[in-house]
C-alpha positions in Angstrom: 0.0 0.0 0.0 1.3 3.5 -1.0 1.3 6.0 1.9 -1.0 8.9 1.1 -1.9 12.4 2.5 -4.8 14.7 1.8 -4.2 18.2 0.5 -5.4 19.6 3.8 -2.7 17.6 5.6 -0.2 18.9 3.2 -0.2 22.4 4.7 3.1 23.3 6.4 4.9 20.4 4.8 8.2 20.7 3.0 9.6 18.7 0.2 6.5 18.9 -2.0 7.2 17.7 -5.5 5.0 18.5 -8.6 5.7 15.8 -11.2 3.6 17.5 -13.9 5.1 19.1 -17.0 7.2 22.3 -16.7 4.4 24.1 -18.6 1.7 22.9 -16.1 3.9 23.8 -13.1 4.6 27.2 -14.6 0.8 27.8 -15.1 0.2 27.3 -11.4 1.2 24.9 -8.6 0.9 24.2 -4.9 2.8 26.8 -2.9 6.3 25.7 -2.0 6.3 22.8 -4.5 9.3 22.2 -6.7 8.9 20.8 -10.2 10.5 17.6 -11.2 8.7 16.1 -14.2 7.7 12.4 -13.8 10.2 11.1 -16.5 13.1 12.9 -14.9 12.3 11.8 -11.4 11.8 8.2 -12.4 14.9 8.0 -14.6 17.3 9.6 -12.1 15.8 9.7 -8.7 19.1 9.8 -6.9 19.8 13.2 -8.7 16.8 14.8 -7.0 16.0 12.9 -3.8 17.7 11.7 -0.7 16.5 8.4 0.8 16.4 9.7 4.4 13.9 12.6 3.7 10.2 12.4 3.2 8.8 13.8 0.0 5.2 14.5 -0.9 4.5 13.8 -4.6 1.6 15.1 -6.6 0.4 15.3 -10.2 -2.8 16.6 -11.8 -5.2 14.0 -10.3 -3.2 11.7 -8.1 -2.9 8.7 -10.5 0.5 9.3 -12.0 1.9 10.4 -8.6 0.7 7.1 -7.2 2.6 5.3 -9.9 5.7 7.4 -9.2 5.5 6.7 -5.4 5.2 3.0 -6.1 8.4 3.0 -8.2 10.3 5.2 -5.8 9.3 3.2 -2.7 10.7 0.1 -4.4 13.9 2.0 -4.9 14.2 2.8 -1.2 12.8 6.4 -1.1 10.4 7.9 1.5 7.5 9.2 -0.5 3.8 9.9 0.1 1.2 10.4 -2.6 -1.0 13.5 -2.4 -4.6 12.2 -2.9 -6.4 14.0 -5.7 -3.3 15.9 -6.8 -3.4 19.5 -8.0 -7.1 19.2 -9.0 -8.1 18.4 -5.4 -5.9 21.3 -4.1 -7.7 23.7 -6.4 -11.1 22.5 -5.2 -10.2 22.8 -1.5 -8.3 26.1 -1.6 
């Protein structure tokens, strides 16, 4: 099972990663999030993440971020999926 967090629980968290495209991120994103597109993150996770830090991963709807979390957990990273992604954040903020 993939750890998950709601967008409400995301408030005051650090290490938020937006895995959408650069264009989507530049249009708007969750405050304090950094952009590491899915492909870059999956191909070279060691370039962007440390294994001893918790990261909160989101995409547009939460589906791709769930896949990313599954892959990253298998590689030994501490990640949590943001349920509903950016769309949920927009609805609740």
